[in-house]
C-alpha positions in Angstrom: -14.7 5.8 -44.4 -16.2 7.4 -41.3 -16.7 11.1 -40.4 -13.6 10.9 -38.3 -11.5 9.5 -41.1 -9.0 12.1 -42.3 -9.7 11.1 -45.9 -13.4 12.0 -45.5 -12.7 15.8 -44.9 -16.2 17.2 -44.2 -16.6 20.4 -46.2 -19.1 23.3 -45.6 -19.0 25.6 -48.7 -19.8 28.6 -46.5 -17.2 27.6 -43.8 -19.8 28.2 -41.1 -21.0 24.7 -40.0 -19.0 22.0 -38.3 -19.7 18.4 -39.1 -21.7 16.7 -36.3 -19.3 13.8 -35.9 -20.5 13.1 -32.4 -24.1 12.5 -33.4 -26.1 9.8 -35.2 -28.3 11.0 -38.0 -32.1 10.8 -37.6 -32.3 9.7 -41.2 -29.7 8.5 -43.7 -30.7 7.8 -47.2 -29.0 7.1 -50.6 -30.4 9.3 -53.3 -31.7 7.4 -56.3 -32.4 8.4 -60.0 -36.1 8.8 -59.4 -35.4 11.8 -57.2 -33.6 13.8 -59.9 -34.7 17.0 -61.6 -34.1 18.1 -65.2 -30.5 19.1 -64.5 -29.6 15.8 -63.0 -29.4 16.7 -59.3 -31.7 15.7 -56.5 -34.9 17.8 -56.3 -34.9 20.3 -53.5 -38.4 19.2 -52.6 -37.1 15.7 -51.9 -34.6 17.2 -49.4 -37.3 19.4 -47.9 -39.5 16.4 -47.4 -36.8 14.5 -45.6 -36.0 17.6 -43.4 -39.7 17.6 -42.4 -39.6 13.8 -41.6 -36.3 14.1 -39.6 -37.7 17.0 -37.6 -40.8 15.0 -36.8 -38.7 12.0 -35.7 -36.8 14.3 -33.3 -40.0 16.1 -32.1 -41.6 12.8 -31.2 -38.9 12.2 -28.7 -40.5 15.1 -26.7 -44.1 14.7 -27.7 -45.2 11.1 -28.6 -48.6 12.1 -30.0 -49.7 13.9 -33.1 -47.6 16.8 -34.4 -47.8 19.0 -37.5 -45.3 21.2 -39.2 -46.2 24.9 -39.0 -43.0 26.5 -40.2 -39.6 25.8 -41.8 -37.2 28.7 -41.8 -35.3 29.9 -44.8 -33.5 27.0 -46.5 -30.5 27.8 -48.6 -29.0 25.0 -50.7 -25.2 25.4 -50.4 -24.2 22.4 -52.5 -26.0 20.0 -54.9 -27.0 16.5 -54.0 -26.3 13.8 -56.6 -27.6 10.3 -57.4 -25.6 7.9 -55.2 -24.9 10.4 -52.4 -25.7 9.1 -48.9 -27.5 12.0 -47.3 -27.7 12.3 -43.5 -30.2 14.5 -41.6 -28.9 15.4 -38.1 -31.4 16.8 -35.7 -31.4 18.6 -32.4 -34.4 20.0 -30.4 -33.6 23.6 -29.8 -36.8 24.8 -28.1 -39.8 23.3 -26.4 -42.8 25.7 -25.9 -46.2 25.2 -24.4 -47.6 23.7 -27.7 -44.6 23.8 -30.0 -41.2 22.2 -30.6 -38.5 23.6 -32.7 -35.9 21.3 -34.2 -32.7 22.2 -36.0 -31.9 19.9 -39.0 -28.5 19.9 -40.6 -28.1 18.0 -43.9 -24.9 16.5 -45.0 -24.2 14.5 -48.2 -21.5 11.9 -48.4 -20.4 11.4 -52.0 -20.3 8.1 -53.8 -22.7 5.9 -51.8 -21.1 6.9 -48.5 -17.5 6.4 -49.6 -16.5 10.0 -50.4 -16.2 13.4 -48.8 -18.9 14.9 -46.6 -20.5 18.1 -47.9 -22.8 20.4 -45.9 -26.0 20.7 -48.1 -28.4 22.9 -46.1 -30.0 23.3 -42.7 -33.3 24.5 -41.3 -35.2 25.2 -38.1 -38.5 23.4 -38.2 -41.4 24.3 -35.9 -43.8 21.5 -35.0 -47.0 22.0 -33.1 -48.7 19.4 -30.9 -52.4 18.9 -32.0 -55.3 16.9 -30.8 -57.7 14.8 -32.9 -59.5 17.9 -34.1 -56.1 19.4 -35.2 -56.3 22.1 -32.5 -53.0 23.0 -30.7 -52.6 21.2 -27.4 -49.9 21.2 -24.7 -46.7 19.3 -25.4 -46.7 15.9 -23.5 -43.3 15.0 -22.3 -42.7 11.3 -22.2 -42.3 9.7 -18.8 
């Protein structure tokens, strides 16, 4: 089943976000039992960690050297993630400043090891800053 398959029916509980069917995810990962919390869903911190990693992957397309995360906007979990969900993290660079890069990350879970419906889980805008070896901000280096 693919995102364009009518059986997949991407769902956003808020009705605000369209499924990014035209894009490849920066990260796609099946959630495993080790990532669960006491109520049996995936820890929010696991998802936050993957958002951070996906943002870094995207930011490195613009700045190939060291970057650090300085901010992640308000993250609202719209739907739970379960063991066996294939979770995709879609990224897009939304701003490049002198020393910073902002990346939008949209998180979608596909139920049942990637065979079920797509559900919009959350999204975030992550600000990364280019730093030198002393961890001081430096100008973004655009790859040649």
